[in-house]
Each structure stands twice: as C-alpha cells, then as structure tokens.
N, CA, C and O of each residue as an XYZ file, in Angstrom:
656
protein
N      13.903     -3.981    -41.829
C      12.673     -3.863    -41.081
C      12.918     -3.011    -39.837
O      13.900     -3.213    -39.123
N      12.030     -2.067    -39.587
C      12.168     -1.166    -38.447
C      11.781     -1.875    -37.156
O      10.883     -2.716    -37.128
N      12.470     -1.518    -36.111
C      12.163     -2.112    -34.804
C      10.834     -1.556    -34.302
O      10.538     -0.370    -34.450
N      10.050     -2.437    -33.710
C       8.762     -2.001    -33.163
C       8.979     -1.278    -31.839
O       9.870     -1.610    -31.057
N       8.134     -0.282    -31.621
C       8.188      0.441    -30.353
C       7.709     -0.489    -29.241
O       6.838     -1.329    -29.464
N       8.273     -0.343    -28.057
C       7.813     -1.194    -26.940
C       6.355     -0.886    -26.632
O       5.885      0.224    -26.881
N       5.637     -1.868    -26.090
C       4.228     -1.621    -25.753
C       4.138     -0.544    -24.673
O       5.042     -0.397    -23.852
N       3.040      0.201    -24.687
C       2.901      1.239    -23.659
C       2.795      0.604    -22.274
O       2.325     -0.525    -22.135
N       3.238      1.343    -21.245
C       3.122      0.782    -19.891
C       1.652      0.604    -19.535
O       0.795      1.323    -20.050
N       1.357     -0.355    -18.652
C      -0.042     -0.535    -18.254
C      -0.553      0.732    -17.590
O       0.211      1.459    -16.954
N      -1.847      0.996    -17.737
C      -2.384      2.200    -17.098
C      -2.220      2.118    -15.585
O      -2.260      1.043    -14.987
N      -2.036      3.269    -15.000
C      -1.861      3.327    -13.553
C      -3.183      2.986    -12.876
O      -4.163      3.718    -13.015
N      -3.208      1.896    -12.160
C      -4.434      1.493    -11.473
C      -4.580      2.268    -10.171
O      -3.637      2.422     -9.395
N      -5.787      2.741     -9.968
C      -6.092      3.498     -8.757
C      -6.831      2.568     -7.804
O      -7.893      2.037     -8.132
N      -6.256      2.378     -6.622
C      -6.865      1.525     -5.608
C      -7.277      2.372     -4.411
O      -6.594      3.324     -4.034
N      -8.406      2.003     -3.828
C      -8.884      2.712     -2.648
C      -9.059      1.707     -1.514
O      -9.739      0.693     -1.669
N      -8.442      1.999     -0.378
C      -8.613      1.173      0.818
C      -9.511      1.939      1.779
O      -9.189      3.052      2.196
N     -10.642      1.330      2.125
C     -11.551      1.934      3.100
C     -11.071      1.533      4.490
O     -10.933      0.350      4.801
N     -10.820      2.535      5.310
C     -10.292      2.256      6.647
C     -11.237      2.776      7.716
O     -11.953      3.758      7.520
N     -11.220      2.099      8.837
C     -11.920      2.563     10.024
C     -10.997      2.287     11.205
O      -9.806      2.036     11.020
N     -11.538      2.334     12.406
C     -10.678      2.155     13.581
C     -10.360      0.693     13.870
O      -9.628      0.401     14.815
N     -10.892     -0.222     13.084
C     -10.708     -1.644     13.370
C      -9.351     -2.162     12.910
O      -8.731     -1.638     11.985
N      -8.925     -3.205     13.594
C      -7.681     -3.877     13.242
C      -7.779     -4.490     11.845
O      -6.790     -4.534     11.114
N      -8.974     -4.963     11.476
C      -9.110     -5.634     10.184
C      -8.903     -4.679      9.015
O      -8.400     -5.099      7.972
N      -9.270     -3.423      9.152
C      -9.047     -2.490      8.039
C      -7.560     -2.160      7.905
O      -7.065     -1.987      6.791
N      -6.853     -2.073      9.016
C      -5.414     -1.832      8.936
C      -4.696     -3.067      8.389
O      -3.700     -2.949      7.675
N      -5.208     -4.251      8.728
C      -4.644     -5.475      8.154
C      -4.838     -5.479      6.636
O      -3.925     -5.841      5.893
N      -6.032     -5.076      6.176
C      -6.302     -5.021      4.734
C      -5.354     -4.049      4.041
O      -4.868     -4.328      2.945
N      -5.090     -2.913      4.675
C      -4.159     -1.942      4.109
C      -2.756     -2.541      3.991
O      -2.125     -2.462      2.937
N      -2.283     -3.132      5.066
C      -0.936     -3.720      5.025
C      -0.866     -4.868      4.021
O       0.145     -5.031      3.338
N      -1.921     -5.656      3.926
C      -1.957     -6.752      2.954
C      -1.860     -6.194      1.536
O      -1.116     -6.718      0.707
N      -2.608     -5.137      1.265
C      -2.581     -4.526     -0.071
C      -1.194     -3.972     -0.385
O      -0.710     -4.110     -1.508
N      -0.562     -3.354      0.589
C       0.774     -2.797      0.361
C       1.788     -3.904      0.071
O       2.645     -3.749     -0.799
N       1.690     -5.018      0.797
C       2.627     -6.136      0.601
C       2.367     -6.910     -0.681
O       3.311     -7.323     -1.354
N       1.103     -7.112     -1.026
C       0.760     -8.028     -2.105
C       0.384     -7.370     -3.433
O       0.496     -8.002     -4.483
N      -0.052     -6.134     -3.402
C      -0.502     -5.486     -4.632
C       0.418     -4.357     -5.084
O       0.385     -3.962     -6.249
N       1.225     -3.842     -4.189
C       2.145     -2.749     -4.489
C       1.474     -1.680     -5.344
O       1.902     -1.425     -6.469
N       0.430     -1.057     -4.816
C      -0.306     -0.077     -5.616
C       0.536      1.143     -5.970
O       1.285      1.660     -5.141
N       0.400      1.592     -7.217
C       1.109      2.802     -7.632
C       0.313      4.046     -7.258
O       0.885      5.101     -6.984
N      -0.996      3.915     -7.250
C      -1.859      5.050     -6.878
C      -2.839      4.539     -5.840
O      -3.678      3.687     -6.133
N      -2.735      5.056     -4.636
C      -3.521      4.553     -3.513
C      -4.270      5.697     -2.846
O      -3.709      6.760     -2.580
N      -5.540      5.456     -2.585
C      -6.365      6.410     -1.857
C      -6.797      5.756     -0.550
O      -7.347      4.655     -0.549
N      -6.546      6.434      0.548
C      -6.999      5.981      1.855
C      -8.287      6.731      2.142
O      -8.319      7.961      2.125
N      -9.344      5.984      2.406
C     -10.663      6.593      2.538
C     -11.299      6.197      3.857
O     -11.256      5.033      4.256
N     -11.886      7.169      4.526
C     -12.647      6.854      5.732
C     -13.927      7.675      5.733
O     -14.036      8.704      5.067
N     -14.880      7.189      6.494
C     -16.183      7.839      6.585
C     -16.361      8.389      7.995
O     -16.222      7.677      8.989
N     -16.670      9.671      8.044
C     -17.007     10.312      9.315
C     -18.513     10.157      9.477
O     -19.270     10.625      8.627
N     -18.966      9.509     10.554
C     -20.416      9.316     10.710
C     -21.135     10.633     10.942
O     -20.549     11.617     11.393
N     -22.422     10.622     10.621
C     -23.256     11.768     10.946
C     -23.246     11.951     12.451
O     -23.185     10.971     13.193
N     -23.302     13.178     12.908
C     -23.413     13.434     14.334
C     -24.804     13.013     14.790
O     -25.793     13.497     14.238
N     -24.914     12.124     15.782
C     -26.248     11.719     16.238
C     -27.043     12.887     16.791
O     -28.274     12.855     16.798
N     -26.351     13.916     17.255
C     -27.044     15.075     17.808
C     -27.690     15.927     16.723
O     -28.626     16.676     17.004
N     -27.206     15.824     15.493
C     -27.768     16.672     14.437
C     -29.198     16.267     14.108
O     -29.926     17.026     13.469
N     -29.605     15.081     14.536
C     -30.971     14.625     14.306
C     -31.910     15.009     15.439
O     -33.114     14.770     15.345
N     -31.391     15.592     16.496
C     -32.172     15.866     17.690
C     -32.283     17.378     17.883
O     -31.389     17.983     18.475
N     -33.341     17.993     17.405
C     -33.443     19.446     17.525
C     -33.593     19.871     18.980
O     -34.149     19.148     19.808
N     -33.088     21.049     19.263
C     -33.214     21.574     20.623
C     -34.685     21.650     20.999
O     -35.520     22.051     20.188
N     -34.993     21.270     22.208
C     -36.362     21.332     22.697
C     -37.213     20.155     22.259
O     -38.416     20.141     22.521
N     -36.622     19.163     21.596
C     -37.409     18.005     21.164
C     -37.803     17.193     22.380
O     -37.113     17.240     23.398
N     -38.917     16.435     22.300
C     -39.358     15.651     23.467
C     -38.332     14.603     23.893
O     -38.320     14.181     25.049
N     -37.457     14.175     22.951
C     -36.452     13.165     23.296
C     -35.222     13.804     23.920
O     -34.368     13.100     24.459
N     -35.120     15.118     23.855
C     -33.960     15.813     24.398
C     -34.054     15.853     25.927
O     -35.145     15.938     26.490
N     -32.917     15.792     26.573
C     -32.875     15.856     28.025
C     -33.189     17.271     28.478
O     -33.825     17.465     29.513
N     -32.764     18.229     27.736
C     -33.005     19.644     28.042
C     -32.858     20.446     26.772
O     -32.373     19.928     25.766
N     -33.261     21.686     26.799
C     -33.224     22.483     25.579
C     -31.818     22.699     25.034
O     -31.668     22.986     23.846
N     -30.789     22.570     25.859
C     -29.432     22.817     25.377
C     -28.746     21.559     24.850
O     -27.604     21.636     24.398
N     -29.421     20.389     24.897
C     -28.787     19.133     24.493
C     -28.264     19.189     23.069
O     -27.149     18.742     22.800
N     -29.053     19.731     22.157
C     -28.639     19.757     20.759
C     -28.397     21.185     20.297
O     -28.768     21.558     19.184
N     -27.786     21.964     21.139
C     -27.495     23.341     20.756
C     -26.528     23.334     19.571
O     -25.759     22.386     19.410
N     -26.557     24.351     18.764
C     -25.632     24.421     17.625
C     -24.168     24.306     18.045
O     -23.361     23.718     17.325
N     -23.825     24.862     19.202
C     -22.443     24.777     19.677
C     -22.048     23.335     19.980
O     -20.944     22.902     19.650
N     -22.964     22.592     20.615
C     -22.683     21.193     20.931
C     -22.563     20.371     19.658
O     -21.663     19.540     19.536
N     -23.453     20.593     18.724
C     -23.399     19.865     17.446
C     -22.077     20.169     16.742
O     -21.425     19.257     16.233
N     -21.678     21.445     16.709
C     -20.403     21.810     16.074
C     -19.234     21.137     16.783
O     -18.304     20.657     16.136
N     -19.282     21.103     18.110
C     -18.202     20.497     18.883
C     -18.086     19.002     18.603
O     -16.987     18.492     18.385
N     -19.221     18.299     18.610
C     -19.218     16.852     18.333
C     -18.754     16.592     16.906
O     -17.963     15.681     16.663
N     -19.244     17.387     15.967
C     -18.856     17.220     14.566
C     -17.360     17.454     14.392
O     -16.698     16.710     13.668
N     -16.831     18.461     15.037
C     -15.393     18.750     14.946
C     -14.578     17.614     15.562
O     -13.539     17.227     15.025
N     -15.045     17.088     16.674
C     -14.346     15.954     17.299
C     -14.341     14.746     16.365
O     -13.318     14.074     16.228
N     -15.467     14.467     15.727
C     -15.533     13.345     14.774
C     -14.617     13.597     13.581
O     -13.993     12.663     13.079
N     -14.526     14.844     13.120
C     -13.642     15.179     12.009
C     -12.187     14.929     12.401
O     -11.404     14.410     11.605
N     -11.830     15.302     13.634
C     -10.463     15.088     14.114
C     -10.144     13.597     14.211
O      -9.040     13.171     13.871
N     -11.122     12.798     14.679
C     -10.911     11.345     14.750
C     -10.715     10.752     13.360
O      -9.839      9.909     13.162
N     -11.523     11.186     12.397
C     -11.393     10.696     11.024
C     -10.038     11.086     10.447
O      -9.393     10.285      9.770
N      -9.606     12.315     10.715
C      -8.291     12.762     10.221
C      -7.173     11.942     10.850
O      -6.209     11.586     10.172
N      -7.293     11.638     12.141
C      -6.282     10.815     12.821
C      -6.212      9.419     12.193
O      -5.129      8.849     12.061
N      -7.368      8.874     11.809
C      -7.380      7.556     11.154
C      -6.605      7.578      9.844
O      -5.767      6.708      9.607
N      -6.877      8.568      8.985
C      -6.173      8.606      7.701
C      -4.699      8.954      7.897
O      -3.852      8.491      7.133
N      -4.381      9.757      8.905
C      -2.974     10.063      9.184
C      -2.220      8.804      9.612
O      -1.091      8.572      9.178
N      -2.848      7.997     10.462
C      -2.220      6.741     10.898
C      -2.025      5.804      9.711
O      -0.974      5.176      9.579
N      -3.034      5.709      8.849
C      -2.923      4.842      7.669
C      -1.852      5.356      6.713
O      -1.123      4.571      6.108
N      -1.762      6.674      6.579
C      -0.740      7.262      5.709
C       0.661      6.953      6.249
O       1.591      6.725      5.475
N       0.805      6.948      7.572
C       2.086      6.605      8.193
C       2.438      5.138      7.924
O       3.603      4.814      7.692
N       1.447      4.259      7.954
C       1.679      2.841      7.627
C       2.184      2.727      6.189
O       3.110      1.967      5.907
N       1.571      3.483      5.290
C       2.013      3.476      3.884
C       3.461      3.942      3.778
O       4.258      3.333      3.064
N       3.802      5.014      4.481
C       5.160      5.557      4.439
C       6.176      4.530      4.954
O       7.276      4.413      4.413
N       5.798      3.785      6.006
C       6.691      2.746      6.539
C       6.986      1.676      5.488
O       8.052      1.061      5.507
N       6.047      1.458      4.579
C       6.213      0.465      3.515
C       6.770      1.087      2.227
O       6.930      0.401      1.217
N       7.059      2.384      2.273
C       7.633      3.059      1.115
C       6.616      3.513      0.073
O       6.965      3.687     -1.095
N       5.372      3.705      0.478
C       4.329      4.145     -0.441
C       3.795      5.505     -0.033
O       3.745      5.844      1.149
N       3.397      6.275     -1.033
C       2.683      7.514     -0.788
C       1.212      7.244     -1.037
O       0.862      6.368     -1.828
N       0.361      7.983     -0.374
C      -1.079      7.775     -0.550
C      -1.813      9.108     -0.482
O      -1.399     10.039      0.209
N      -2.903      9.166     -1.215
C      -3.829     10.285     -1.117
C      -4.816      9.919     -0.013
O      -4.960      8.748      0.338
N      -5.481     10.910      0.520
C      -6.491     10.635      1.550
C      -7.794     11.342      1.202
O      -7.809     12.378      0.539
N      -8.877     10.752      1.667
C     -10.198     11.346      1.472
C     -11.069     10.985      2.664
O     -11.028      9.862      3.165
N     -11.855     11.952      3.106
C     -12.803     11.760      4.205
C     -14.145     12.301      3.739
O     -14.225     13.418      3.228
N     -15.192     11.515      3.915
C     -16.553     11.944      3.590
C     -17.428     11.700      4.817
O     -17.097     10.875      5.669
N     -18.523     12.406      4.902
C     -19.485     12.243      5.986
C     -20.670     11.452      5.443
O     -21.167     11.737      4.354
N     -21.120     10.455      6.206
C     -22.299      9.713      5.783
C     -22.355      8.319      6.369
O     -21.636      7.983      7.310
N     -23.239      7.509      5.780
C     -23.359      6.102      6.148
C     -22.212      5.359      5.469
O     -22.059      5.473      4.253
N     -21.398      4.599      6.209
C     -20.217      3.982      5.606
C     -20.487      3.163      4.342
O     -19.773      3.309      3.350
N     -21.501      2.308      4.367
C     -21.755      1.439      3.206
C     -21.962      2.250      1.940
O     -21.285      2.039      0.934
N     -22.890      3.164      2.000
C     -23.240      3.943      0.813
C     -22.133      4.919      0.440
O     -21.839      5.107     -0.740
N     -21.526      5.531      1.431
C     -20.510      6.546      1.172
C     -19.271      5.937      0.533
O     -18.669      6.552     -0.347
N     -18.882      4.747      0.956
C     -17.721      4.078      0.356
C     -17.989      3.797     -1.122
O     -17.138      4.069     -1.969
N     -19.156      3.259     -1.431
C     -19.496      2.957     -2.829
C     -19.555      4.226     -3.672
O     -19.061      4.254     -4.799
N     -20.157      5.266     -3.126
C     -20.248      6.536     -3.861
C     -18.868      7.124     -4.108
O     -18.600      7.638     -5.194
N     -17.989      7.055     -3.113
C     -16.639      7.598     -3.272
C     -15.842      6.799     -4.297
O     -15.109      7.373     -5.102
N     -15.984      5.476     -4.267
C     -15.266      4.643     -5.240
C     -15.662      5.031     -6.666
O     -14.821      5.081     -7.564
N     -16.941      5.301     -6.856
C     -17.413      5.706     -8.187
C     -16.937      7.123     -8.514
O     -16.422      7.367     -9.606
N     -17.104      8.043     -7.588
C     -16.728      9.439     -7.810
C     -15.235      9.575     -8.091
O     -14.831     10.363     -8.945
N     -14.419      8.810     -7.375
C     -12.967      8.881     -7.540
C     -12.464      7.987     -8.677
O     -11.272      7.960     -8.983
N     -13.398      7.258     -9.295
C     -13.078      6.412    -10.449
C     -11.968      5.401    -10.124
O     -10.989      5.280    -10.860
N     -12.139      4.680     -9.011
C     -11.115      3.715     -8.619
C     -11.273      2.414     -9.411
O     -12.368      2.041     -9.833
N     -10.142      1.748     -9.591
C     -10.128      0.475    -10.310
C     -10.349     -0.717     -9.389
O     -10.787     -1.779     -9.831
N     -10.043     -0.534     -8.100
C     -10.200     -1.618     -7.132
C     -10.480     -1.020     -5.760
O      -9.759     -0.137     -5.295
N     -11.534     -1.510     -5.119
C     -11.892     -1.120     -3.761
C     -11.456     -2.240     -2.832
O     -11.790     -3.403     -3.057
N     -10.712     -1.894     -1.792
C     -10.182     -2.888     -0.855
C     -10.774     -2.618      0.526
O     -10.732     -1.498      1.035
N     -11.328     -3.681      1.118
C     -11.970     -3.578      2.432
C     -11.476     -4.704      3.328
O     -11.109     -5.778      2.851
N     -11.470     -4.449      4.615
C     -11.190     -5.508      5.572
C     -12.491     -6.186      5.961
O     -13.566     -5.593      5.867
N     -12.385     -7.426      6.397
C     -13.560     -8.174      6.844
C     -13.537     -8.278      8.356
O     -12.535     -8.679      8.948
N     -14.656     -7.911      8.981
C     -14.765     -8.003     10.445
C     -15.027     -9.437     10.899
O     -14.941     -9.731     12.091
N     -15.341    -10.319      9.976
C     -15.621    -11.732     10.281
C     -16.743    -11.884     11.298
O     -16.646    -12.674     12.237
N     -17.794    -11.126     11.100
C     -18.951    -11.243     11.995
C     -19.746    -12.482     11.636
O     -19.769    -12.921     10.486
N     -20.383    -13.024     12.627
C     -21.261    -14.163     12.400
C     -22.573    -13.717     11.790
O     -22.815    -12.518     11.656
N     -23.432    -14.669     11.415
C     -24.676    -14.315     10.742
C     -25.619    -13.452     11.591
O     -26.328    -12.603     11.051
N     -25.634    -13.658     12.888
C     -26.536    -12.873     13.739
C     -26.044    -11.427     13.827
O     -26.841    -10.495     13.713
N     -24.735    -11.234     14.031
C     -24.191     -9.876     14.077
C     -24.389     -9.177     12.731
O     -24.736     -7.997     12.691
N     -24.170     -9.900     11.632
C     -24.361     -9.302     10.303
C     -25.810     -8.878     10.118
O     -26.082     -7.837      9.522
N     -26.743     -9.683     10.627
C     -28.161     -9.354     10.496
C     -28.486     -8.045     11.192
O     -29.167     -7.188     10.630
N     -27.993     -7.887     12.431
C     -28.309     -6.695     13.194
C     -27.438     -5.489     12.835
O     -27.930     -4.362     12.780
N     -26.163     -5.721     12.592
C     -25.237     -4.623     12.337
C     -25.022     -4.348     10.854
O     -24.583     -3.261     10.480
N     -25.326     -5.322     10.016
C     -25.052     -5.162      8.596
C     -23.590     -5.442      8.309
O     -22.766     -5.511      9.221
N     -23.283     -5.600      7.060
C     -21.912     -5.856      6.665
C     -21.539     -4.859      5.583
O     -22.100     -4.872      4.487
N     -20.595     -4.002      5.900
C     -20.142     -3.010      4.929
C     -19.520     -3.706      3.726
O     -19.798     -3.348      2.581
N     -18.674     -4.707      3.989
C     -18.009     -5.382      2.869
C     -19.018     -6.103      1.977
O     -18.864     -6.104      0.756
N     -20.034     -6.708      2.556
C     -21.058     -7.387      1.760
C     -21.831     -6.376      0.915
O     -22.061     -6.597     -0.274
N     -22.225     -5.283      1.527
C     -22.956     -4.240      0.796
C     -22.109     -3.724     -0.365
O     -22.588     -3.624     -1.495
N     -20.850     -3.400     -0.082
C     -19.976     -2.837     -1.119
C     -19.710     -3.833     -2.240
O     -19.635     -3.452     -3.409
N     -19.567     -5.113     -1.885
C     -19.304     -6.104     -2.937
C     -20.489     -6.246     -3.882
O     -20.317     -6.664     -5.027
N     -21.684     -5.906     -3.422
C     -22.876     -5.987     -4.273
C     -23.235     -4.664     -4.944
O     -23.909     -4.671     -5.974
N     -22.806     -3.533     -4.393
C     -23.248     -2.243     -4.912
C     -22.160     -1.386     -5.544
O     -22.474     -0.467     -6.301
N     -20.892     -1.658     -5.256
C     -19.819     -0.856     -5.859
C     -19.775     -1.130     -7.356
O     -20.070     -2.236     -7.809
N     -19.404     -0.115     -8.106
C     -19.356     -0.244     -9.567
C     -17.954     -0.595    -10.052
O     -17.652     -0.450    -11.236
N     -17.104     -1.053     -9.150
C     -15.753     -1.488     -9.505
C     -15.507     -2.817     -8.786
O     -16.274     -3.190     -7.899
N     -14.450     -3.529     -9.160
C     -14.121     -4.759     -8.426
C     -13.842     -4.452     -6.948
O     -13.300     -3.400     -6.609
N     -14.219     -5.379     -6.095
C     -14.046     -5.230     -4.650
C     -13.239     -6.411     -4.139
O     -13.543     -7.566     -4.440
N     -12.201     -6.105     -3.357
C     -11.382     -7.131     -2.733
C     -11.614     -7.050     -1.231
O     -11.344     -6.019     -0.615
N     -12.111     -8.130     -0.640
C     -12.329     -8.186      0.801
C     -11.200     -9.013      1.398
O     -11.039    -10.186      1.061
N     -10.424     -8.407      2.279
C      -9.281     -9.071      2.882
C      -9.673     -9.551      4.258
O     -10.056     -8.764      5.123
N      -9.573    -10.856      4.453
C      -9.920    -11.471      5.734
C      -8.638    -11.904      6.424
O      -7.783    -12.551      5.820
N      -8.514    -11.547      7.677
C      -7.324    -11.908      8.442
C      -7.355    -13.399      8.770
O      -8.391    -13.941      9.156
N      -6.203    -14.051      8.611
C      -6.117    -15.470      8.965
C      -6.280    -15.611     10.453
O      -5.744    -14.819     11.229
N      -7.027    -16.629     10.849
C      -7.252    -16.852     12.288
C      -6.253    -17.803     12.869
O      -6.303    -18.097     14.064
C-alpha cells in the first residue's frame, strides 16, 4: 500500500488590525501578535476627511475668503496623511519588535465604513479592532466603530478589550 501524501497546509489567513492613535488599538495589535501569531497581517488606518474641504472659500461660515483656500486644504490634508503614515509606521515597528512583518494600508473616509470596505476589498479572513470601552452615553453621541464593524463587516470581527 502506498503512503498517503500529507494533508496540505492550512490556507494562509489574512488578518487586518485597524489602528488609530488610541492605546486600545495598539493593545489589540499586541494582543493579536501574542495570541494569534498571524502569518499575513495588514495594518490599516483611516485618514479622516479634511474638515476644511467641506467649507468653500467665501462661504458664510468661513471666517474670511482665504479660510478654505486650496493651499490650506492641501496643507491640512498633507498633515493628516503624515499623521496616518506615522501611525502605521509605529504599528509596523511594534510588529517588528515581535518578529512579524506586516503590510500597511491607509484610506481616507469615515472610519466605520472605510474599515468595513477595506476588509472586504482586501479579502481579509479576520478583522481585529480595539475597544474604547465607552459608556452608553458616549457611544450614543460618538458612535462605536467596533460595534458598527461587528454588524457590517463581511468577515469575522474580533474586538479586543483591555483588562481593567
């Protein structure tokens, strides 16, 4: 009787950690690195829309005609892009400290929707988010990204809550 070939290795699971400037998102990243040992990891952050891009020059809400000049909008947008890049660079350094390599992605938009869209577009197997542990009143006014994503993402979602 011929020996059977070994079973194929499990497919490489692609995990995406959504990061922002909060301590809880970095905790979620470190938790995932320690507990899940992802083979394929994407670090994802959302660059918010520039609030000035909604305020045309000369609008009645503008302080002066130069408030929303194209140069100012470009400057604010570039600054936000640099902040987003710094976030993914810091997260990538955390991965390197743990012996992992990671891909990075930055998108512009509303965090809740953009995270879900990116998870689908990048075809991730698991979306990992940190929990801000907001109370019901804060969640009502500010919304909850993790709650939105757990209901709207088309892949499994893991919400990591820091022990108190």
